[in-house]
N, C-alpha and C positions, 0 to 999 in steps of 0.2 A: 628382537623377535622378528624373524622373517618367515612369513607364511600366514597361519590362521590361528586365532584364539577364540574360543567360544566358552561362555560361562553362564550359568543360571543367574548368578548374582554379580560378580565383580571380576574384572581383569585389571592387573597392575603390571606394568612393564617399566622398570626404572630407567632403562635405556630407550633406544629408538625402536619404532615399529615400521616395518615395510610389509604391507599386506592388509589383513582384515582382522579387526577386533569386533566382536559382538557379545553383548552382555545383557542380562535381564535388567540390571540396575545401572552400573557405571563402568566406564573404561577410563583408566588413568595411564598416561605414558609420557615419554619425552617427545621427540619429533616423530611425526606420523607422515608416511608416504603411502597413501592408500585410503582405506575407509574405516571409520569408527562408527559403530551402530550401538547406541545404548538405549535401554528402555526408559531411563530417567535422564542420564547425563553423560557427557564426554568431556574429558579434561586433558589437554595436550599442551606441550610447549609451542611447537610450530606445526602447522598442518599444510601439507601439499596433497590435496585430495578432497575428501568429503567427510563431514561430521553430521550424523543424523541422530536426534535424541527426542524423547518424549517431552522433556522439560527444558534442559539447559545444555548449551555447548560453550566451552571457554577455550581460548588459545591466545598465544601472543601474536604470531605471524600466521595469517590465513591466506593461502594461495589456492583458492578453489571455492567450496560451497559449505556453508553452515546452515542446516535445516533443523529447526526445533519447534516444539509446541508452544514455548513461551519466550525464552531469552537466548540470544546469541551474543557473545562478547568476544572481542578481539582487540589487541593493541594496534596492529597494523593490518588493514584489509586490502587484498588485491583479489577480489572475487565477489561473491554474493552471499548475503545473509537473508534467510526467509524465516520469520517468526513474528510473534506478537510484538516483541521489543528487540531491536537490534542496536548494538552499541559498539563503537570503535573509536580509538583515539585519533586515528588518521585513516583516510581512504585514498589509496593510490589509483585504483581502478575498480570499477564495478559499483556496487551499492546494495541497498536492502529493500525488501518488500515486507511491510508490517504495519501495525497500527502506529507505532512510534519508532523512528530511526534517529538515534542520537550519535552524531559524528562531530568530533571537536574540530579536526582539521580536514578541510575538503567537504564539509557538510553544507546542507542547505535547509533552512527552515523559514516558514512564514505562517502568519495568522491572517486570514482574509475574511472580511465582511463583504457580502455580496447581495445584489438584487437581481432577480431574473423572472421571466414569466413562469418558469416551472418550479422555482423555489424563491418565493417573493422576498423572504429574508433568510439569509444563510450565514453560517459561521463555519469556517473550515480551518483545519490545521494540517499543514503540509510539511513533511520531513523526509530527509534522505540526502541525495546529492543532486546536482543540477541535471545530470544525465538521467536519473531515475529517482523520483520521489513518490511517497505514498500520500494519500489524501483521506482524511476522515471529515465528515460534514454532517451538520444537523441544520434543520430549517423549518420554516412554516409558510403555508400558502393561505392567503386571505381570499379564498374563492367562495362560491355559494355554499359549498361544504368545506369548512376549513380542514386543512390536512397538515399533519406533521410529516417531516421527511428525514431520513437518515441515509447516508451514503458512504461508500468506500471506493477509492479509485487509485489510479497511478497517472503520473505525468512526467514530462521531460521539458527542459528549458534549453533553447538554442539562441545563442547571441547573434543578433542581426547588426550590431554596431550602434554607436551613439546612444547607449542605454535602452535600446529597443530589443525585445525578445519575442521569439515565436514559442508559444506555450500550449502544445496539444495535450489534452487530458482525456482519459476514459474513466467515466464514473458510473457506478451502479447505484440507483436510488431505490429505497422502499418508501412508499407513501401509506400513511395510516390515518384513519379518522380519530376523533378525539378520545374514543374509548381505548385506543392503542392496541387493538386486536390484530395480531399478526395473521389470524385466519382469513382476514379479508383485505390483505395488503395488495397494492399494485406495485409492480417493479418496472423500472425503465432503465435503459442503457443510453448514456449520452456521450457522444464524441464532441468535445469542445475544442475549437481551434482558436485559442487565445492569442491576442496580440498585447504584449505588456510593455509599458513605459515605466522605467525605474528612475527615481530621484532620491539618492542617498538610501535611507532606510524605508522609504515608502515606494509603492508601485500601484499603478492603475492598469487594469486589464479589461479589455472588451472580449466577450466570449460569444461569438456566433457558434451554433451547434446544430447537430442533427441527433435525433433520438428514435429509439424503438421502445414501445411500451406494450405490456401484455394485457391489452384491453380488447377482447374479442369483439367481432362485429355483432351488433344487436344487443350487447350487454347493457343492462339497466342497473343503476346503483350510484352510490356516493363517490366511487373511486374511478368513474369513467372520464372525468375531466381533471387533468393534472397540470394544465398550463393555460395561459391566456391566448396562445396562438393556436388556431385550428389545425389539426393534423392534415397533411397533404395526401396521405394514402391510408387505406384501411383494408385489411383482409380478415379472414375468419379467425385468425389467431391473435392479431394485434394491430397496432397503428404506428405509422411513421410520421414524424413531424420535425419542424424547425424550432429552435430556441434561441434566445438572446439574453445575455447577462452582462453585468458590470460588477467588477470587484475592486476593492481597495485593500491592499495587503501591507502588513507591517513585517519587514524582512529581518533576518538574523543580522 
């Protein structure tokens, strides 16, 4: 098929596709050079281009982008996957952004326990590749008003030699009081400039950081204090501050 296929339910091409397939439910084909757009799923042998689906994308070789609402799956990835769960047997180049990224060859995973002034006790799961990994985090603050925290972020790992690594991460946190009401949450964005030392399957990271929190000037309440270190600047919309953390990670 060379050109354009459009269907309310299903497109099936036994051979190869050069062009554009769009269907309300599913597209199925051999090799694809172009774009597959399915309301539910796309399934191809090899993809050189883009797959976008509401639920699932599957392919053997992917040279481009897989974007789905839930799962992206490839045998060999040379590109990017964006979804809740991204899976590939091997990653040659690129990576994934999602809650969980499972890559057998070329992948990176760690479970980290941390302490910080803005998240007194934290547990994080990081997955993807060294160049680009995703972070999910939960934690608790033992402040005058105890706060639960949940976060999502992305990071990258750069080898400095002798098992030292530069580990910048960008994380967005939500802080909640004990009633877990999202109507009264405070959000903050942290840029953490980590320095990591690795020893076999363990690693220790020091995390100096800067953050911005949506705590307007003059606001009174339980969620105005999210860390032990006093903010260095405040405007009518929010506050800027420094943070400091320490993490111990168990690596893949």
